[in-house]
C-alpha positions in Angstrom: 0.0 -0.1 -0.1 1.5 3.2 -1.0 1.2 6.6 0.9 1.5 10.1 -0.2 5.1 11.3 -0.1 6.0 13.5 2.7 7.7 16.1 0.6 8.3 19.6 2.0 5.4 21.8 1.5 6.8 24.0 -1.2 4.8 26.5 -3.0 4.4 24.3 -6.1 3.2 21.3 -4.1 0.7 23.4 -2.0 -0.8 24.9 -5.4 -0.8 21.3 -6.8 -2.8 20.1 -3.8 -5.1 23.1 -3.8 -5.7 22.5 -7.5 -6.5 18.8 -7.1 -9.0 19.4 -4.2 -10.9 22.3 -5.9 -11.1 20.5 -9.1 -12.2 17.2 -7.7 -14.9 19.2 -5.6 -16.0 20.8 -8.7 -16.6 17.4 -10.5 -18.5 16.3 -7.4 -20.5 19.5 -7.4 -21.4 19.4 -11.2 -22.4 15.8 -10.7 -25.1 16.3 -8.1 -23.3 16.7 -4.7 -24.6 19.4 -2.3 -22.3 22.3 -0.8 -21.5 20.5 2.5 -20.2 17.3 0.7 -18.0 19.6 -1.7 -16.6 21.6 1.2 -15.8 18.5 3.2 -14.2 16.8 0.2 -11.8 19.8 -0.3 -10.9 19.9 3.4 -10.2 16.1 3.5 -8.2 16.2 0.5 -5.9 18.8 1.8 -5.7 17.4 5.2 -4.7 14.0 3.6 -1.8 15.6 1.8 -0.5 17.5 5.0 -1.8 21.0 4.5 -3.4 22.7 7.6 -5.0 26.2 8.1 -7.2 25.8 5.1 -10.4 27.7 4.4 -12.9 26.4 1.9 -16.0 28.0 0.8 -18.8 27.1 -1.6 -21.0 30.1 -2.5 -23.4 30.5 -5.3 -21.5 30.4 -8.5 -18.0 30.0 -7.0 -15.9 27.7 -5.1 -12.7 29.0 -3.1 -9.9 27.2 -1.3 -7.2 29.2 0.7 -4.2 28.0 2.4 -2.5 30.3 5.1 1.0 30.2 6.4 0.4 30.3 10.3 3.9 31.9 11.0 4.0 34.4 8.0 0.3 35.0 7.3 1.3 34.4 3.5 -1.8 32.7 1.7 -2.1 30.9 -1.5 -5.7 30.8 -3.0 -7.5 29.1 -5.7 -11.0 30.2 -6.9 -13.1 28.8 -9.7 -16.6 29.5 -11.2 -19.0 26.6 -10.5 -20.0 24.8 -13.7 -23.7 24.3 -14.3 -25.1 21.2 -12.9 -25.7 18.1 -14.9 -26.7 15.0 -12.9 -24.2 12.2 -13.6 -24.1 9.6 -11.0 -21.4 7.6 -12.4 -19.0 10.4 -12.6 -19.9 11.2 -8.9 -19.5 7.8 -7.8 -16.0 7.8 -9.5 -15.1 11.0 -7.9 -16.3 9.9 -4.4 -14.2 6.9 -4.8 -11.0 8.9 -5.7 -11.7 11.0 -2.8 -12.0 7.9 -0.6 -8.6 6.6 -1.7 -6.9 10.1 -1.1 -8.3 10.4 2.4 -7.2 6.8 3.1 -3.7 7.8 1.9 -3.6 5.1 -0.6 -2.7 7.4 -3.7 0.1 9.9 -4.2 -0.7 13.3 -5.4 0.5 12.9 -9.1 -1.4 9.7 -9.6 -4.6 11.3 -8.1 -4.3 14.3 -10.5 -4.1 11.8 -13.5 -7.0 9.8 -12.3 -9.2 13.0 -11.8 -8.2 14.1 -15.4 -9.5 10.5 -16.5 -12.8 11.0 -14.5 -13.4 14.5 -16.0 -13.1 13.4 -19.7 -14.7 10.0 -19.3 -17.7 9.1 -21.6 -21.2 8.7 -19.9 -22.0 5.3 -18.7 -25.1 5.1 -21.2 -25.8 6.8 -24.4 -28.1 10.0 -24.5 -31.1 8.1 -26.0 -30.9 5.6 -23.1 -31.0 8.5 -20.5 -33.7 10.3 -22.4 -35.7 7.0 -22.1 -35.1 7.1 -18.4 -36.7 10.4 -18.0 -39.6 9.1 -20.1 -40.0 6.3 -17.8 -40.3 8.8 -14.9 -43.2 10.5 -16.7 -45.0 7.2 -17.5 -44.5 5.9 -14.0 -45.9 9.1 -12.5 -49.1 8.9 -14.7 -49.7 5.4 -13.3 -48.8 6.3 -9.7 -51.6 9.1 -10.0 -54.2 6.6 -11.3 -53.8 7.0 -15.0 -54.7 4.1 -17.5 -52.6 2.6 -20.3 -53.4 5.5 -22.6 -52.6 8.2 -20.1 -49.3 6.3 -19.2 -48.0 6.0 -22.9 -48.9 9.7 -23.7 -47.0 10.8 -20.4 -44.1 8.6 -21.4 -43.8 10.4 -24.9 -44.5 13.7 -23.5 -41.7 13.2 -20.9 -39.4 11.9 -23.8 -40.1 15.2 -25.8 -39.7 17.3 -22.7 -36.1 16.0 -22.1 -35.3 16.5 -25.6 -36.6 20.2 -25.5 -35.2 20.9 -22.3 -31.5 19.7 -23.3 -31.7 21.5 -26.6 -32.5 24.7 -24.8 -30.0 24.2 -22.2 -27.2 23.8 -24.9 -28.1 26.9 -26.5 -27.8 28.9 -23.2 -31.6 29.6 -22.7 -32.3 30.8 -19.2 -33.8 28.5 -16.7 -37.4 30.1 -16.5 -37.9 30.1 -20.3 -36.7 26.5 -20.3 -39.2 25.4 -17.8 -41.9 27.7 -19.3 -41.5 25.8 -22.7 -41.3 22.5 -20.7 -44.7 23.4 -19.1 -46.3 23.9 -22.4 -45.8 20.3 -23.5 -48.3 18.9 -20.8 -51.3 20.5 -22.0 -50.6 19.8 -25.6 -50.2 16.1 -24.5 -53.5 16.5 -22.6 -55.2 17.4 -26.0 -53.9 14.3 -27.6 -55.4 12.2 -24.8 -58.7 14.1 -25.1 -59.0 13.3 -28.9 -58.2 9.7 -28.6 -60.4 9.0 -25.5 -62.6 11.9 -24.1 -63.3 9.9 -20.9 -59.5 9.6 -19.9 -58.1 11.7 -17.3 -56.0 14.1 -19.3 -55.1 16.2 -16.4 -52.8 13.5 -15.1 -50.5 13.9 -18.2 -50.0 17.4 -17.3 -49.3 16.6 -13.6 -46.7 13.8 -14.9 -44.9 16.3 -16.9 -44.8 18.8 -13.9 -43.2 15.8 -11.9 -40.6 15.1 -14.5 -39.7 18.8 -14.4 -39.6 19.0 -10.6 -37.2 16.0 -10.5 -34.5 18.2 -12.1 -35.1 21.1 -9.8 -33.0 21.8 -6.9 -35.6 22.4 -4.0 -34.5 19.2 -2.1 -30.7 20.0 -2.4 -31.6 23.7 -1.4 -33.4 22.7 1.7 -30.7 20.2 2.5 -27.9 22.9 2.2 -29.8 25.3 4.5 -30.3 22.4 7.2 -26.6 21.7 7.1 -25.5 25.4 7.6 -24.8 26.4 4.0 -27.4 29.1 4.0 -26.2 31.2 1.3 -25.9 28.5 -1.3 -28.9 26.8 0.1 -31.1 30.0 -0.3 -29.6 30.5 -4.0 -30.7 26.9 -4.9 -34.2 27.4 -3.4 -34.4 30.7 -5.6 -33.4 28.6 -8.6 -36.2 26.2 -7.6 -38.8 29.0 -7.2 -37.8 30.5 -10.8 -38.0 27.0 -12.3 -41.5 26.5 -10.7 -42.6 29.9 -11.7 -41.8 28.9 -15.2 -43.4 25.6 -15.0 -46.6 27.1 -13.8 -46.6 30.0 -16.4 -46.1 27.4 -19.3 -49.0 25.2 -18.2 -51.4 28.1 -17.5 -50.2 29.9 -20.8 -50.8 26.8 -23.0 -54.0 25.8 -21.4 -55.5 29.3 -22.2 -54.1 29.4 -25.6 -55.7 25.8 -26.5 -59.0 26.9 -25.0 -59.0 30.0 -27.2 -58.1 27.7 -30.2 -61.0 25.4 -29.3 -59.0 22.5 -28.5 -60.6 19.7 -26.5 -58.7 20.1 -23.2 -59.9 21.1 -19.8 -57.3 21.0 -17.0 -59.3 20.2 -13.8 -57.7 19.9 -10.3 -60.7 17.5 -9.4 -59.1 14.9 -11.9 -55.6 15.0 -10.5 -56.4 12.7 -7.5 -54.2 9.7 -6.7 -56.5 6.7 -6.8 -54.3 3.6 -7.1 -54.0 0.2 -5.1 -51.0 0.0 -2.9 -49.4 -2.9 -5.0 -49.7 -0.8 -8.1 -48.5 2.5 -6.5 -45.5 0.5 -5.1 -44.6 -0.9 -8.5 -45.1 2.6 -10.2 -42.8 4.3 -7.6 -40.1 1.6 -8.2 -40.4 2.3 -12.0 -40.0 5.9 -11.4 -36.9 5.5 -9.3 -35.3 3.2 -11.7 -36.2 5.6 -14.7 -34.5 8.5 -12.7 -31.5 6.3 -12.1 -31.2 5.6 -15.9 -31.7 9.2 -16.5 -28.8 10.2 -14.2 -26.4 7.5 -15.3 -26.5 5.8 -12.0 -23.9 2.8 -11.7 -25.8 -0.5 -12.8 -24.5 -2.3 -9.6 -26.8 0.1 -7.4 -30.1 -0.5 -9.3 -31.2 -3.1 -7.0 -30.6 -0.8 -4.1 -32.5 2.0 -5.8 -35.6 -0.4 -6.3 -35.4 -1.6 -2.6 -35.1 2.0 -1.2 -38.0 3.3 -3.3 -40.1 0.4 -2.3 -39.4 1.1 1.4 -40.2 4.7 0.9 -43.6 4.2 -1.0 -44.5 1.4 1.5 -43.9 3.8 4.5 -45.8 6.6 2.7 -48.8 4.4 2.1 -48.8 3.2 5.6 -48.5 6.6 7.2 -51.3 8.0 5.0 -53.6 5.1 5.9 -52.8 5.8 9.5 -54.2 9.0 9.0 -51.1 11.3 9.0 -51.0 14.5 7.0 -49.0 14.6 3.7 -46.1 16.3 5.4 -45.6 13.8 8.1 -46.1 10.9 5.7 -43.5 12.4 3.6 -41.1 13.0 6.7 -41.5 9.3 8.0 -40.8 7.9 4.4 -37.7 10.2 3.8 -36.3 9.2 7.2 -36.7 5.5 6.1 -35.2 6.3 2.7 -32.2 8.2 4.2 -31.4 5.4 6.5 -31.8 2.7 4.0 -29.7 4.6 1.4 -26.9 5.0 4.0 -27.0 1.4 4.8 -26.7 0.4 1.2 -23.8 2.5 0.2 -21.2 0.0 1.3 -22.6 -3.1 -0.7 -23.3 -0.9 -3.8 -20.0 0.8 -3.5 -21.8 4.1 -4.5 -22.4 7.4 -2.4 -25.8 7.7 -0.6 -27.2 10.5 -3.0 -27.9 8.6 -6.0 -30.0 6.1 -4.1 -31.5 8.9 -1.9 -32.7 11.2 -4.7 -34.0 8.5 -6.8 -36.1 7.0 -4.2 -37.5 10.5 -3.4 -38.6 11.4 -6.9 -41.9 9.4 -6.5 -42.8 11.5 -3.4 -42.3 14.9 -4.9 -45.3 17.1 -4.4 -46.0 17.5 -8.1 -49.7 16.9 -7.6 -50.1 19.2 -4.5 -48.1 21.9 -6.3 -50.2 21.5 -9.7 -53.5 21.7 -7.8 -52.2 24.8 -5.8 -51.0 26.6 -8.9 -54.2 26.0 -10.9 -56.3 27.2 -8.0 -54.2 30.2 -7.6 -54.6 31.0 -11.3 -58.3 31.0 -10.7 -58.1 33.3 -7.9 -59.0 30.6 -5.2 -57.7 30.9 -1.9 -57.2 27.3 -1.1 -54.7 27.1 -3.8 -52.4 29.2 -1.6 -52.7 26.4 1.0 -52.0 23.7 -1.3 -48.9 25.6 -2.6 -47.5 26.2 1.0 -48.3 22.4 1.5 -46.1 21.4 -1.3 -43.3 23.5 0.1 -43.9 21.8 3.4 -43.5 18.4 1.8 -40.4 19.3 0.0 -38.9 20.4 3.3 -40.0 17.2 5.1 -38.5 15.1 2.4 -35.1 17.0 2.6 -35.1 17.1 6.5 -36.2 13.6 6.7 -33.6 12.1 4.4 -30.8 14.1 6.3 -32.2 12.7 9.7 -32.2 9.1 8.5 -28.5 9.7 7.2 -27.5 11.0 10.7 -29.1 8.2 12.5 -27.3 5.5 10.7 -24.0 7.5 11.3 -24.7 7.6 14.9 -25.5 3.9 15.1 -22.3 3.1 13.1 -20.1 5.3 15.3 -21.7 3.9 18.4 -20.9 0.3 17.1 -17.2 1.3 16.3 -16.9 2.7 19.9 -18.3 -0.3 21.4 -16.0 -2.7 19.4 -13.1 -0.8 20.8 -14.1 -1.6 24.4 
């Protein structure tokens, strides 16, 4: 087993360590890690190579790392603009594995830099068409979870596929987030018209809600709440603001396209009373697992973790159903389910050799408050006061999911630390 060389901390070596730490942290951030994980990764890497007196900071848009000489107050800094996020859990897993080897002092600085360079230029695990199909599966699964039939599920699948193509094309052209989500929101009502034409008795509204859920799956509301709860207030607030902008775009797109289609005489009627989850527990459980697996496919989660994603999603949906049947409100049901998901994901990191994040986020996707948010926004559009309460309820559910998942993760950490302490007695 090799250990990093204990070379003197020359300026060149210090700069190389800072470069490695900040670039690895940027890869983790871009692939989906939160502000806390990114900051901890930078500090751990610099400690592993012998640097002390390090300040690390992740703020909206930038990441900074500074070493200060305690005797002379001389400092060396590195600062980079954070790249836009593009969820790639295979890259995140590889970066986390390299981080683990560095912290365990099993790799030298030069070798670590070379491995990081390979991770940064590595090709995605799956082709783009497979990832697009994954997002389409999320849309189809959401339609089934909400009680839609075969026609609604198929149209929701195709609408989600088109949605991913459009959003990706707009993002590559630098279109701002709100306009991307606005155009994404337009797709749902158009797909609903197709359902009405084929089968007027089908619940076309569920197609709209399904596309909203697919759009929400890529929004950073959960990450923003998690950053705030872990002390990264500025970054968390920035990510929440990004989520608000995206949600505003979704709502504007849905309402504008619905109004335009109505003026054109298209057979579409978006009704909040149609969007009510009416599904048997077994079908709901299967739909939730399918959604989680589709999300994993869309985010290039390593294949070895798919069984863990399915298990975690099934446990989360089962807890949600049991809590709801016990009479708990949606927020408490989401909190209990998120605690179970967070704990399960943390336990399964070792057998799957993946971070908890890919398992956790995939399992939470079926619990996103897309239905509650949709109902609230549609009622607000018609100047109905109850819509405000549904919108606040959606925010409360999102907060419960984020805080519950963190709680579950901490519970597992506490048990593991206790077990290690007892083993040393």
